[in-house]
Steps between C-alpha positions, in 0.01 A plus 500: 500500500470127458179349629696248705687778679179698549331201662803435721505857631120493541528192717783651701303818568196290593715293734628816669144626542398163648796499740429857612134411564596182686750683722238768570233256611723253684660786691164636611281192558335446834676211677179359645123535467329832437154625591176429312482186286873420499490291817219290359671451162829399660336266752277331242794462259737358760282197565287515184188594691187667365491879500213739446279482187549474209832334579855532366629143454771583244641770725492256791674220309786724388527661843507155660791409275693802626422428866632144467851649503444715809460442872159581653634831629612593146201363309343846471830637372502225236151594380593868496816412306285314248290813452812711464622273219156499336508879509850532354401256224199723433739790451705290259193414292396865499844582361452238228149631426621858455783372281247330272259793484783745443642285221157474336464877521834552326421247230163659422672835451773362273770545760763232532510380860844346441657842445702608802298814593164318480639198683629715786166682520319165498711357780459821696124499448462144626728557799335827604146363471584178683685675783223757537264213576762326712522800732134603484309526828228239450704227336791530742262469794361168371843371400636471854220319683323164487196599292382356166531817294868459412441160341182628337696789347763260370241282328338804338840622381594160357163459327529838327864438404416152368237645269755745368735205439221334303469819296872473421465140385143497371601412146731218604404134551383410849449866597173401665700336777513847655120514506489157666756622751288810569192284555690296757618816676143628509392168651755503778442872557150410619681331787678827585263788423227563245644840401721325243201418282466869412790455258271303264358799304850639440613155384206484259593836342863397455372193315259709293757760400745229397253295297293779348615680190268794551369673812133593522305624797239232442759225524655665804165501677454137403840408643419685821168314525669167429769562762231597751320176416820297554553676833137431595529132401799458732378723783132402504516173309804282563578623853153456654340239274767231493467451878120542474474217248744297708275562802191370320685187389627456854143533630402210275791284613467577872124517555402270215771235513621526858858575399737726697511879465692625193476168316267650239716811471807287430317303231374825341849652487646185348227495236550870432874463448447186293255693281748785458781264406279319250402830337868598484579170328201532265582858397863407444418200284250703296738793462261746660757749627261755651295234680819336623630829638168581667468156662864504608448843654187392686677186618796699630268740682326200660833342594615825656167539676530144632741638760187549710499124554763585762233697685260204518778255586642710781157600628408130524800456730335739751797733519496742796447795263218381276294801396159412360605132517460441124550124521226423250391652167184666636694693762776569247243677279409735786868538591591607148197730489612678820148461640602589854587851379173563317479672163474855371256610227693587188299586189148524643375468853394651829631808680547576868150651507324204336242318708453124455147387426544123512737228602600164363681214668751326272586135548844350509666168576731438793678176600345334803537138618640369173233659279423840355231668705278766341447798725395862488758766427494861621200695377530687173327835498305619197468865404234657277619633166416861593759488781775369274720693263750452222866498608428523875802638686343586836367164612630416849246504783756544776391800713846659474495462122152647473611809692788537258274456196282786623782743421424427134120461507191704578306549177343155473173363636445280803377157383184356652574364846845656504669773701779615265482680169591301192808636325438649159716376215690829505571461872597141439755611239626775733585239763656276238723776364588674826548202728551183297694652209673799658560390857534125451697502173650830389625580850694174492612569144640836611667338802706297254579762237471842669571448869343416832423713804531223762367150565235603755183320401203719411184303421333795330604806298517844655762461773803717410723316747470136396598298199473758223724525198768765526749603234772681690433820305416739781242734349302212346492296820423798722210604278348153538591406858590819681832590655639184656862605516511453878325265739537155658759290315269201454270725295714757317839325492396137470735255331214439258502864386631431151534771236557434129410853377264361230804364309384136461154625399645738244717227350200266487287757320779565250531128435123460471468761226817385331369144466159629394657698218754241385338162571125522544438127499726425795380822665148358501627174647693682772213740573248216516700311761569825687127578518384146579747462788415847629157650438366156403585362843347807665173428317512127577582531871233768558648569840296659778654798682706506820736216409697373799829519311644634177419294189766619255634144463195415288610739227867399470438366148386844387814661642705229323359604163558869571867422556510370143428859392757635746755286321387597151542867597876451479467414133267796447744747654788344309326539166394856581853602597637335188284735297602802706876446463485368146808614312712536812821300495443277801578132546181307425496329836516824703134602480338163581753434775441843656123467476511153654725614782289808577178302480647237730519773763121482529479137625813563708317791663209263569739250657662762722163630616340159552780297654459604864125438519513173302790356696354236732828331583540420867131551579339226713213703644212284371675185620570659839137605529379145432747359753387744768134423434552128555734550795220693671306174531517242775530129420239362256350846458242609245544843343208660318626729223310724260692634199780414259783655697421333830445162330728439201830573681385259773424232242846554358690471826308188600502317167851594388707571811307261726446752782238412765335206325294445817294813433195535276432803281130572443425768242157660530496594130505126420313355797168555325588238236427129525843388382681711758278377782579144390871578525459650846343173612812305403826468689776699330857423605506524881183706521192323632174527302246769580169363621177605330148369561342583167481220246657559161164532325424797724800704392528399135556773244176698479355369828452729800705782350326764713275333759256724684518579870148495645420508873267199505622394846405753768819456704874498441619162370832323492691468176446124515124554519513753217682261266277208601190704413666614179546138393155381607291431185183587695621852588489711185386841380362587160746696289425580137243221505750243629537359853837611634704444816560797730668609823224512760630779727729804488614444857732199506697342782821297503556295818858485627669174595699654783693179568629491141575872506742438784628167369590631152628839616239708323552768767793566733479367854494849646181570305303196624291725722378692194364195317128513423284191455318629190583719201220728383536506124220721380439556131425873451127566496522680165626186329211313342727235351853372529747379241591135457843589638343632821279190513806276486679704767196453725497130415870472584446674833197282578738202495780681679600324818774747599768242427696704242551875467311703238640829372376778272736730310284798593222572743235308313603617155211444261309291757209639699428218742573668834854372562669839542432522874693178563823558311839525667782688332782261410714709266422418141170336589218513751427189704148393592491471879222447758572842650284805445736767369513847647635744245847630590567696179323564172605161363572278798307335775631200692878447485754267657771765526790279613428244227496781246830632636668168419349491151598856416853476641593137427264323259405732214735568211555875464846538349389546138260780592785683669732465199527846346663360185180330378239665285187564707241557229138605541381143555737452791431846638124447483534154654728582792392860567138438407313171473726298732633789706826384652533797734163403644639160602786662689294780651212279609748263661667793676164630623416157639835477677466855637152434636623177660787684666791392277627844406855394418377230264262749340793729423697206357213420267476860378877512452472187287222669301731792428770261380259306275272773365770743392341818356719472190299189408178562687434869569342600831229692317336331200161653563381473139486122553219561752614243756565500874874548447515864616295428811736215587795741476322746728421226753865391486599855596262485794618158623866596468447802723275320748756219532776747587673510160421868459783586259400221265139613504595862432732400215226287343259794533744735331557254214126454459445878509759550226330248269155638578605857419643380169163342425313816602713712266427269208125459560451877537655593164267649237334261260218582264253724681615387842790313656655162429310316775270667750411169667861397553591848621230497767595147600860606557390807694313260731798267531731786590254633755460152653878471530522835681222390731683177584821687575317745725317222684832325557661811644713593199355849483814676385556262211134521408525879488809490275326263261190717503710803404649304208149406388375858519797626301427253221129588495576874504743454215237311298234762566747768395535335164 
């Protein structure tokens, strides 16, 4: 075959693969924002605002370009479309990568790749490997939402492919342009995600193998060390130290010369680039090729890295989303270093049982009144060497994490002054292998190449019902997980139950050994990148247990490299079959074509299994949730949120779609930071500033992080008095040898401006007689200190004049400042009111039932939840049946209406609940989520019957009984030395008994007896087995 024809067909096959990938992702993208970080990324990209550390300016710039061609309502779709295209381009570059590696393998074994059989096998290999990754679980998930991982994957793919192109042209003039190009890609990749830098060692080995005439282990170790040094220079040299040097120069210009902020940083960057360009010119004139290439590469990395200038520029504009406010080089250093998240010990450090013996107070500079002000940072704790260990894996001091660690420990000694046993090195390795390697990597690896049980999140190993790998081969799965052939659909027949029967894994292993045998050099390159982007990331992240969500997206690069081997397996099988049928009179193209077609069935199987649970088309649930949150608020309201999923979608819908710009979102996770407090004090759009009394120097980073609460005043005091005493320089306590401010009483009082309460409609007119003149906000006696977030909430309330409504997304959330007794249920939020609540149900106190009726029936958007054609994945199920329980909103409203005498309206609300929360999307019984959902269903049964809608109540009870019995059957099945879940079984027994009790109390004795008989039959049947 002519080379020209071979290349033409190669490009055509690659184009088909690209088109198939593009159609896949475009057809399944989410049309709006998703949960977790997507809302923040889309919002910050739409207006080029500043997202969370360490920033993603390149992603934002490209995303902004895409959104320029879309309306605000379609901006999220534009960003998701960008990610879909990035992902399909990644698949194309994987195809090209496999083509190159396969061609190299043939050439090293004296096989002509231009012969028709080898060419067909090569095309088949590249297509199969690329499509396997295209339709893999992890990559597909990231491809259809507004996260950074799709673009990060593309950059990694292009970097690796570009180095292979250099290998092709290494002996030609100007081949080093590929290395310069790679350096630039590495530079801009810093502005997307740092994972891309892990390609550097693989790049170094490609260079070594091409330039070296002879392989030796000594040289290989040297290359590995050199590549690690290059990685370290970029990661711990260029990235942190360029802004650090710029900060010191800026300090000189600002404090020493009186010039504006960033003037010194600008001069430094200009001098740096001028120096680079001079060195490029010098090396060129002197003919120093290596020096010229090195300086050009460094310059391109710096130019790519300079995208972070966007962060400083946009932060200086005081954008509404301005996380960490890195508008100067000193703050940029901390922003890039992710200081707000803390750091994990990596090579040597403390464990969860270590006891600090001393403290140090670092200094840092912060901008204040036109100068840089030196202030104390948060205290650094120091640990003695005998309470540290090499390679510490169990380091978190969170109480929940410590309890989890104790499953692995017990043989160590308790350090002096401590209460927990130190882990031994053996125990440390046991945790590393069992949890970090097995649970947090290989489980995800098997999800992609063996199969997945369901998408129910399990934060720890050992639960046979949630998030395990599952092959689809019955006897293997049953031996591991028990008999789960029958049970609730959302567990045993989830859309995310995907079975590949080990086929992708088997192909990958075949390809791995085939490349090892036939092309060891490129096998080492592939294996190195596979390990660095897999186990290497596991080691680097050093994650604590009980993660709040699955983290498989971090290891997508490792799965990418494994798909290279899946592709190469086609060539392996082809060559094996050629030897088997040697001498048979068959057309030469038959065997490679048949092998390619049969192998293609493996990724096609993956596509068929994965399509339904990766199809997000038509799903607007996160956007609807954000809309309903903000529509719960009255004019000029403040809503206090806590986590990612009750904050980022709200940021999105405000910043992008412009919904309720009069409201202010206050996130408690951020309220303990100086930059966020500054932002809260500014007017944003139509939202008035929030008033605080504390001066900026009193809430700077490192100041008053956890002030003590000490009863120095022998009477309850108002919040205004408490904050005034806190600010008074004469009123201090000694803490760690330093005078510190404190809250002078646990019992705090908030006076009520009753005139403003009525004027601004804080409470309904019919509730005027319930208004109290003082709120008793008592800090629990067991609390000896409060967080800075709680301090700022108290400060905000001390200035509160009852002239705008304040809401909380839950009853206090992570705040313990006594507000729970004064919260009124308002749907998706709780409103602070001057009325002492009397508990009406487990979750609700005060309620304006008629107001809630209007919101539930007329204001909130429910249609997308009721759409049975959308994919309700675990995140949506856990959100709407768990964390933000939608049935609770309906049921609590119905209870309020019933108790106020509006029985007909109560029934209407419950009917609407049944229309919205269809069991096909949101089952009546999801007890393994451990929420109030089941109790809300049971209360709905009760209210239906009490309001005269007896048939509806009975039908709901029968539907709930059916789902509960399905759960009971599953939980009671044998597993190990017991049953699948004793706890869940007992819980469902209780739920069923409570339902029978409700029916009996409501006079439905006959129906209760029938349901009891059904229950007894099921239990008898189980006992008989």
